N, C-alpha and C positions, 0 to 999 in steps of 0.2 A: 504494500500500500504506500502511495506517495502522498505526502501532505504538502500542500502548497499554501503559503500564507498570502494575505491580502496584498502585501507589497510586491510579491512575485507576479500575482495576477495583474496588478496595475502596470508593472514593467512589461509584461507580455502584451497587454492592450496597447501601451504606448508604442511598442515595436510594430504591431500590426498597423496602427494608424499612420506611423511614420512611413512604413512601406507603401501603404495605400496612397498617401499624399505624394510620395515620390513618383509612383507609377502614374498617378493622375496627372501630375505636372509633365512627366515625360510624354504621355499620350497627347496632352494639350499642345505641347511644343511641336510634336511630330505633325499634328493636324495643321497647326499654324504654318509650319515649314512647307507642307504639301500644298496648301492653298496659296501662299505667297509665291511659291515656285510656279504654280499654274497661272495665277493672275498677272504676274509681271511679264510673262510671255517673252522672256529673254531681253527685256528692256532694263535699263539702269534704274529708272524711277517711274512709277505709275500712280497717277492721281486716281482717286476713287469717287464714287457717287456720294460718299459721306464727306461732308465738309470738314476739312482739317486733317483727314486721314490720307496718308500716302504710303505706298509700299516701295521697298528698295531692293535692288539686286545688283551685285557686282561679281564678276567671274574671276577677279584677281585683286590682290591687295592694291590699295590706292596710295597716291602720294599725299602727304599732309596738306590740308586745305584750311584756310582761315574762314570761319563763318560765324555769324551771330546766331547762337541758339536762342530762339524764342521760347517762352514757356511751352513745355511739351513732355510727353511720355514716349520713350523710345524702347522698343522691345526687339530683341534679336532672336530669330528662329534658327539661324545657322550662321556660323562664323564668329568673328569678334571685331570690335572696334575700340580704338583708344581716343580719348578726349583729353586735350591738354588745356588746363585753365590756369593761367599764370605759371607758377612753378610746379603745380600739381598735375600728375598724369593719372587718369582713371581708365581702366579697361572694363568693358562690359561685353557680355556674351549671352548664351542661352540661359545661364544661371543667374545673371545680373541684369537689371534694367536701369535706365537713366531717367530721372525726373528732374526737370528744371522748372522753377516757378517765376523766374525773372529772366530778362534778356541777359545773355552771357557771351562775351567775346571768347571764342574758343578756336583751337586748331584740332581738326579731327582727321582720323585716318583709319580706314578699314585695314586690319592687320592679318586677318585670316579669311581667305577666299580662294577658290579655284574653280575651274570649269566643272569638275566632278562634284564639288561641294561649294556652290556659290554662297557669298554672303547674302542672307535674306533677312530683312528687317521691316518693321513698320514704325511710323511716327504718327502720333496723334497730338496735334497742337491744342493747347489749353486756352480757352477763352475765359478770362477772369470774370467778365460780366455774366456769362452763362453759369459759371460755378457759383457766383454770388446769388444769382436768382434761384438756382437749385437749392442752395442752403436756406433761402427765405421760404421757398415753397415747401420745404421739408419740415418746417416748424421745429427746427432744432432748438433746444433750450439755450438760453443766453449763457455765455461763459461765466464761470464763477469769478468774482472780483479777485484780483491778484495784486499784490504789492509790486509796483513797477520797479524793475531793476535795470541795470545797464544792459544786460543781455536781452531783456524783454523790449526795451526801447529800440535796440538795434534790430530785433526781429520785426517789430512794428514798422520800422523805417523800410526794411527790405520788402515787407509785404505790400507797402503802399506804392512801391515803384512801378 
């Protein structure tokens, strides 16, 4: 007879949920990859019928390029990209996404792409007025009063840009 305590059962449940979540994410990324591959139709960039949404494909690594990143969410379904902001370099891929909430001057470069496995990604531009209206329409509770600190003021300043 095997006796299993509550802690072991919880650990077992956590392992199952973790495995399910990882498989679910992998399936979602695979579906996204297949659809972007089909929709880009061998083009570098494809606009969509959804305002603010664009799909991207590159068959080889790119040269560094200076661009202004507007507020956006960037997801990669295959490949990898690096973004340089000042002295900092960030790499994102199928396991990492990029979210910007203000305009940022950057240097970007696709670093992982080939004909066999092209870089495939999507960009969804964020419209601050639509997000604000969504928050109003959702009847979210007012934020709790907080003592303003230097970090909070800086945060507020950045959010108002």
